[in-house]
C-alpha positions as CSV (number, residue, x, y, z in Angstrom):
1,X,0.2,0.1,-0.1
2,X,1.5,3.3,-1.0
3,X,0.9,6.7,0.9
4,X,-1.8,8.1,-1.1
5,X,-4.1,4.6,-1.1
6,X,-2.9,4.5,3.3
7,X,-4.2,8.2,3.3
8,X,-7.5,7.4,1.5
9,X,-8.0,4.3,3.6
10,X,-7.4,6.3,7.0
11,X,-9.7,9.0,5.4
12,X,-12.4,6.3,5.2
13,X,-11.8,4.2,8.3
14,X,-14.2,6.1,10.6
15,X,-17.0,4.5,8.8
16,X,-15.8,1.3,10.1
17,X,-16.6,-0.5,12.8
18,X,-13.9,-1.5,15.7
19,X,-14.0,-5.3,14.2
20,X,-12.5,-4.0,10.5
21,X,-10.5,-1.6,12.5
22,X,-8.8,-4.6,14.4
23,X,-8.7,-6.7,11.1
24,X,-7.1,-3.8,9.0
25,X,-4.4,-4.0,11.6
26,X,-3.7,-7.7,11.3
27,X,-5.5,-8.5,14.9
28,X,-7.8,-11.4,13.6
29,X,-8.0,-12.9,17.6
30,X,-8.7,-10.1,20.5
31,X,-6.8,-10.9,23.8
32,X,-9.7,-11.9,26.3
33,X,-9.4,-8.2,27.8
34,X,-10.0,-6.5,24.4
35,X,-13.0,-8.7,23.9
36,X,-14.7,-8.4,27.0
37,X,-14.5,-4.4,27.4
38,X,-14.7,-3.0,23.8
39,X,-18.6,-3.6,24.0
40,X,-18.9,-1.8,27.0
41,X,-16.7,1.0,26.2
42,X,-18.7,1.5,23.0
43,X,-22.1,1.6,24.9
44,X,-20.8,4.5,27.4
45,X,-20.6,2.2,30.3
46,X,-17.8,2.9,33.2
47,X,-15.5,0.0,33.6
48,X,-12.9,-1.1,35.8
49,X,-10.5,-3.8,33.7
50,X,-8.1,-5.7,35.7
51,X,-5.7,-7.6,33.4
52,X,-2.0,-8.7,33.1
53,X,0.8,-6.6,31.9
54,X,1.2,-7.2,28.3
55,X,-2.2,-8.2,27.6
56,X,-3.1,-5.5,25.1
57,X,-5.1,-3.1,27.6
58,X,-4.1,0.0,25.9
59,X,-5.5,-1.0,22.3
60,X,-8.7,-2.3,24.3
61,X,-9.5,1.2,25.3
62,X,-8.1,3.0,22.2
63,X,-9.5,1.6,19.3
64,X,-13.2,1.8,21.0
65,X,-12.3,5.8,21.6
66,X,-11.2,6.4,18.1
67,X,-14.4,5.1,16.9
68,X,-16.1,7.3,19.3
69,X,-13.9,10.5,18.7
70,X,-15.2,13.3,16.3
71,X,-12.5,15.8,14.5
72,X,-14.3,18.7,15.6
73,X,-11.3,20.5,17.2
74,X,-13.0,19.7,20.9
75,X,-11.4,18.1,23.8
76,X,-13.3,14.7,24.1
77,X,-11.4,12.2,25.5
78,X,-8.7,12.5,28.3
79,X,-6.5,9.5,29.2
80,X,-4.1,10.1,32.5
81,X,-0.9,7.9,33.0
82,X,1.4,7.8,36.2
83,X,4.9,8.1,33.9
84,X,6.0,10.1,31.2
85,X,7.1,6.8,29.5
86,X,3.6,5.2,29.5
87,X,1.9,8.6,28.4
88,X,4.4,9.1,25.5
89,X,3.7,5.4,24.8
90,X,0.2,5.5,24.7
91,X,0.3,8.7,22.3
92,X,2.6,6.8,19.8
93,X,-0.1,4.0,19.8
94,X,-2.9,6.4,19.3
95,X,-1.4,7.9,16.5
96,X,-0.5,4.6,14.9
97,X,-4.0,3.8,14.8
98,X,-5.8,7.4,14.3
99,X,-7.5,8.8,11.5
100,X,-5.2,12.0,9.7
101,X,-7.8,14.4,11.2
102,X,-8.0,13.3,14.7
103,X,-5.3,15.2,16.6
104,X,-3.8,13.8,19.7
105,X,-1.1,15.4,22.1
106,X,1.2,14.3,24.9
107,X,1.4,16.6,27.9
108,X,3.8,14.7,30.0
109,X,6.1,16.1,33.0
110,X,9.8,16.7,32.2
111,X,8.6,18.7,29.2
112,X,9.0,22.1,27.8
113,X,5.7,23.5,29.1
114,X,5.7,26.7,26.7
115,X,6.1,24.3,23.7
116,X,3.1,22.1,24.9
117,X,1.2,25.1,25.7
118,X,1.6,26.4,21.8
119,X,0.9,22.9,21.1
120,X,-2.7,23.3,22.6
121,X,-3.7,25.8,20.3
122,X,-3.8,23.0,17.3
123,X,-7.0,21.8,20.0
124,X,-6.4,18.2,20.3
125,X,-9.4,16.1,20.5
126,X,-7.3,13.6,22.4
127,X,-4.9,14.2,25.3
128,X,-2.9,11.9,27.4
129,X,-0.7,12.9,29.9
130,X,0.7,12.6,33.3
131,X,-1.5,14.3,36.8
132,X,0.9,16.9,37.7
133,X,1.5,18.2,34.3
134,X,-2.3,18.0,33.7
135,X,-3.3,19.9,36.8
136,X,-0.6,22.4,36.0
137,X,-2.1,23.8,32.6
138,X,-5.6,23.6,34.1
139,X,-4.9,26.1,36.6
140,X,-3.0,28.2,33.8
141,X,-6.6,27.8,32.0
142,X,-4.1,26.4,29.1
143,X,-6.2,22.9,29.1
144,X,-9.8,23.1,29.2
145,X,-11.6,19.9,30.3
146,X,-15.1,20.9,30.3
147,X,-16.1,19.1,27.3
148,X,-14.5,15.6,28.1
149,X,-16.4,12.9,27.6
150,X,-14.4,10.2,28.5
151,X,-11.8,10.2,30.8
152,X,-9.3,7.1,31.2
153,X,-7.2,6.1,33.9
154,X,-4.2,3.8,32.8
155,X,-2.2,2.1,35.6
156,X,-5.4,3.1,37.9
157,X,-4.3,0.9,40.9
158,X,-1.3,3.9,41.3
159,X,-3.2,6.4,40.7
160,X,-5.8,5.9,43.1
161,X,-3.2,5.1,45.9
162,X,-3.1,6.9,48.7
163,X,-0.1,9.0,47.7
164,X,-1.5,10.1,44.3
165,X,-5.5,10.0,45.1
166,X,-5.7,13.6,46.0
167,X,-4.4,14.7,42.6
168,X,-6.2,12.5,40.6
169,X,-9.6,13.5,42.3
170,X,-8.4,17.2,42.2
171,X,-8.3,16.3,38.2
172,X,-11.5,14.7,38.0
173,X,-13.5,17.3,39.8
174,X,-12.3,19.6,36.7
175,X,-14.5,17.2,34.3
176,X,-18.1,17.2,33.3
177,X,-20.2,15.2,36.1
178,X,-21.6,13.4,32.9
179,X,-18.6,11.9,31.6
180,X,-17.3,8.2,31.4
181,X,-14.7,6.9,33.1
182,X,-12.5,3.5,32.0
183,X,-9.8,2.3,34.7
184,X,-7.4,0.1,33.6
185,X,-4.9,-2.0,35.7
186,X,-2.7,-4.8,36.1
187,X,-3.4,-5.3,39.5
188,X,-5.9,-4.1,42.1
189,X,-6.4,-2.4,45.4
190,X,-8.6,-1.5,47.9
191,X,-9.5,2.1,46.6
192,X,-9.6,0.9,43.3
193,X,-12.3,-1.9,44.6
194,X,-14.0,0.9,45.9
195,X,-13.3,3.3,43.6
196,X,-17.0,4.8,43.8
197,X,-16.2,6.1,46.8
198,X,-13.7,8.1,45.2
199,X,-15.0,9.1,42.1
200,X,-18.3,9.6,41.0
201,X,-19.0,6.2,38.7
202,X,-20.9,3.3,38.4
203,X,-18.5,0.7,37.1
204,X,-19.0,-2.8,35.5
205,X,-15.8,-4.8,36.8
206,X,-13.9,-6.6,33.9
207,X,-11.3,-9.1,35.6
208,X,-8.7,-11.6,33.4
209,X,-7.2,-13.7,35.6
210,X,-3.1,-15.1,35.0
211,X,-4.2,-18.2,33.8
212,X,-6.2,-16.7,30.6
213,X,-3.5,-14.2,30.1
214,X,-0.5,-13.9,27.4
215,X,2.1,-14.3,29.7
216,X,1.8,-18.5,29.9
217,X,5.3,-18.7,28.6
218,X,7.0,-17.0,31.1
219,X,9.3,-18.8,33.9
220,X,9.5,-17.8,37.1
221,X,12.3,-18.8,39.0
222,X,15.1,-17.5,41.6
223,X,18.8,-17.9,42.4
224,X,19.9,-18.7,46.3
225,X,22.9,-16.5,47.6
226,X,23.8,-15.0,50.5
227,X,22.9,-11.0,50.3
228,X,26.4,-9.7,50.4
229,X,26.7,-11.8,47.0
230,X,23.9,-10.4,45.2
231,X,26.1,-8.3,43.1
232,X,28.3,-10.7,42.3
233,X,25.8,-12.8,40.7
234,X,24.9,-10.0,38.4
235,X,28.4,-9.5,37.5
236,X,28.6,-12.8,36.4
237,X,25.2,-13.0,34.6
238,X,25.9,-10.0,32.5
239,X,29.5,-12.3,31.3
240,X,26.8,-15.0,30.7
241,X,25.9,-16.3,27.3
242,X,22.1,-16.4,27.7
243,X,21.3,-14.0,30.6
244,X,23.2,-11.0,29.7
245,X,20.4,-8.3,29.2
246,X,17.8,-7.6,31.9
247,X,15.8,-4.8,33.7
248,X,16.6,-5.3,37.1
249,X,14.3,-3.7,40.3
250,X,16.1,-2.5,43.3
251,X,13.8,-1.1,46.4
252,X,15.2,2.2,46.7
253,X,17.0,4.7,44.3
254,X,20.0,5.0,46.7
255,X,20.6,1.3,46.7
256,X,20.0,1.6,42.6
257,X,23.2,4.1,42.7
258,X,25.4,2.0,44.8
259,X,24.8,-1.3,42.7
260,X,25.6,0.6,39.9
261,X,28.7,2.0,41.0
262,X,29.6,-1.7,42.0
263,X,29.1,-2.9,38.8
264,X,30.7,-0.1,37.0
265,X,33.8,-0.9,39.3
266,X,33.6,-4.4,37.8
267,X,33.7,-3.1,34.1
268,X,29.9,-3.9,33.8
269,X,28.4,-0.7,32.3
270,X,24.8,0.0,33.3
271,X,22.0,2.9,33.3
272,X,19.7,3.7,36.3
273,X,16.3,4.7,35.6
274,X,15.2,7.7,38.3
275,X,11.9,8.9,38.3
276,X,13.5,12.2,39.2
277,X,15.5,12.5,36.2
278,X,14.9,14.5,33.1
279,X,12.8,12.9,30.4
280,X,15.8,13.0,28.1
281,X,18.0,11.4,30.7
282,X,15.5,8.6,30.8
283,X,15.3,8.1,27.4
284,X,18.9,8.1,26.8
285,X,19.0,5.2,29.5
286,X,16.4,3.2,27.5
287,X,17.9,3.5,24.1
288,X,21.2,2.7,25.4
289,X,19.6,-0.5,27.1
290,X,17.2,-1.4,23.9
291,X,20.2,-1.1,21.8
292,X,22.0,-3.7,23.8
293,X,25.0,-1.2,24.8
294,X,24.6,-1.8,28.5
295,X,23.3,-5.2,29.9
296,X,21.4,-3.9,32.6
297,X,18.9,-1.4,33.0
298,X,18.5,-0.7,37.2
299,X,15.2,0.6,38.2
300,X,12.9,1.2,41.1
301,X,9.0,0.6,41.1
302,X,8.2,3.9,40.5
303,X,10.5,4.8,37.6
304,X,9.5,1.6,35.9
305,X,5.8,2.6,35.5
306,X,4.8,2.4,31.6
307,X,7.9,1.0,31.0
308,X,7.5,-0.9,27.7
309,X,10.7,-2.7,26.3
310,X,9.9,-5.4,23.5
311,X,11.3,-8.4,23.8
312,X,12.8,-7.9,27.2
313,X,14.4,-11.6,27.9
314,X,14.9,-11.3,31.6
315,X,13.3,-9.3,34.6
316,X,15.6,-9.6,37.8
317,X,14.4,-8.7,41.3
318,X,17.6,-7.7,43.1
319,X,15.4,-7.2,45.7
320,X,12.6,-9.3,46.8
321,X,8.9,-7.4,45.9
322,X,7.0,-6.6,48.6
323,X,3.9,-7.7,47.6
324,X,1.8,-9.7,45.0
325,X,0.7,-7.0,42.9
326,X,4.6,-5.6,43.0
327,X,5.8,-8.7,42.0
328,X,3.2,-8.6,39.2
329,X,4.0,-5.4,38.3
330,X,7.7,-5.9,37.8
331,X,7.6,-9.2,36.4
332,X,5.1,-8.3,33.4
333,X,7.5,-6.3,31.8
334,X,8.7,-9.9,30.3
335,X,7.0,-11.9,28.3
336,X,4.2,-9.5,26.7
337,X,2.0,-10.8,24.6
338,X,2.7,-14.2,24.2
339,X,6.5,-14.5,23.9
340,X,8.7,-16.2,25.9
341,X,10.6,-14.8,29.3
342,X,12.4,-15.2,32.2
343,X,11.9,-13.7,35.8
344,X,14.6,-14.4,38.4
345,X,14.6,-13.6,42.0
346,X,18.1,-13.6,44.0
347,X,16.8,-14.5,47.5
348,X,18.9,-15.9,50.5
349,X,17.7,-18.9,52.5
350,X,14.9,-17.0,54.5
351,X,13.6,-14.4,51.4
352,X,12.8,-17.7,49.6
353,X,10.1,-18.5,51.9
354,X,8.6,-14.8,51.5
355,X,9.1,-15.1,47.3
356,X,6.7,-18.1,47.4
357,X,4.2,-15.8,49.4
358,X,4.6,-13.1,46.6
359,X,4.9,-14.8,43.6
360,X,1.4,-16.5,44.3
361,X,0.3,-19.5,41.8
362,X,3.6,-19.1,39.8
363,X,5.7,-22.1,39.8
364,X,9.2,-21.5,40.9
365,X,12.0,-23.0,39.3
366,X,15.6,-22.6,40.8
367,X,18.6,-21.7,38.6
368,X,22.3,-21.9,38.7
369,X,25.1,-20.3,36.7
370,X,27.0,-23.2,35.4
371,X,29.8,-22.4,32.7
372,X,29.1,-19.4,31.7
373,X,25.3,-20.1,31.3
374,X,22.0,-19.8,33.4
375,X,20.6,-23.3,33.6
376,X,17.7,-24.6,36.1
377,X,19.2,-27.2,38.7
378,X,19.0,-30.3,38.1
379,X,17.4,-32.2,41.1
380,X,19.3,-35.5,42.0
381,X,17.1,-38.2,41.5
382,X,15.9,-40.2,45.1
383,X,16.8,-43.8,45.3
384,X,13.7,-46.2,45.1
385,X,13.2,-47.5,48.5
386,X,11.3,-50.8,48.6
387,X,8.6,-51.4,50.8
388,X,9.6,-55.1,51.5
389,X,11.7,-56.0,55.0
390,X,15.0,-57.5,53.4
391,X,15.1,-61.1,54.2
392,X,18.4,-62.3,56.5
393,X,19.7,-65.2,55.4
394,X,20.1,-67.8,58.2
395,X,24.0,-68.1,59.2
396,X,24.9,-71.8,58.6
397,X,26.8,-73.5,61.9
398,X,30.3,-74.4,62.0
399,X,31.5,-78.0,62.3
400,X,30.9,-78.2,65.9
401,X,27.0,-78.0,65.4
402,X,26.8,-74.9,67.0
403,X,26.1,-70.8,65.5
404,X,28.6,-68.6,67.6
405,X,31.6,-70.3,67.1
406,X,31.8,-71.9,70.7
407,X,33.1,-75.6,71.3
408,X,30.3,-77.9,72.5
409,X,31.0,-79.0,76.5
410,X,31.5,-82.7,76.9
């Protein structure tokens, strides 16, 4: 298809139904979360959708929204994301699927405010942004939200977390009372389960379990080692043949920085993904990792929100996850959309019990580094024990007729 033909097809696509849009992009089979939510979204129903990371949640709401949005230079859909990366990724997905006449703008923190304000003069129909920047532009009266018909909270569990709840609620209050609210998340917390207490909505809950997700090809495992040896294990993994590129999770930015220094001392180049870093610095770190120029990308849980690295082979929990929800979010960065992946936790003997709890129903495989390769530990076969008691042979007597070697007395 040449450029002219493609533009003609895109212009006519507003007349197509959602099923045709999916098929034109080569999607002949929808994922469970896409199939269960598309009609609800088209009908205008409030939805809370829970589905593991990497199961197609973004397209689950983007395609039905694009079918409803009109190219009339009024802001009709607002999509809120917790991180700069996720906002940019959602914007990229919309640009790929939208028709030429629909305008979309990303308003993320870390970017130049003056340029964003200037771009808003083009009057986009869809805006994607982070809560802080959206509130800032709204208070400056540069972003007008009074005509928004659809609100999407992507990674809603985080946006409704107690630390983020006030900003989210303040933003929602600026929207019309009559609007559709869509909450999408990989995990759920109490505030998400009771979302109608915090946001005026009456949602239909849709949940897709891990067993029905696209993560069936992910192996979950661990390496058992003393805590003081974890950085040494990482160093050996960096020089291994089959585990030399990974997203590594550390519980605090201070510990991540210290780990980075230790690895750099041993000639292992790494990049640190910090939520406080400027957007260009974060992009540079991610690009270096994607190009294979560094083996490890170190990240905290806040910094990784929205991070999407295609074909990521390995996720390493350098620090064990605090909860099943945290373990799920971290692990979901690999094995997206049915691809193979490995999740590896570095634990000591005591932490192994905690890992089994937060990993939930995932079967854990023990791994080891052997001859420069990461391999599952081969368990030695147990010897078969017969249930029958062994028969004892009766000792033969000696020539004197006794059985103990004593002579008979006369």
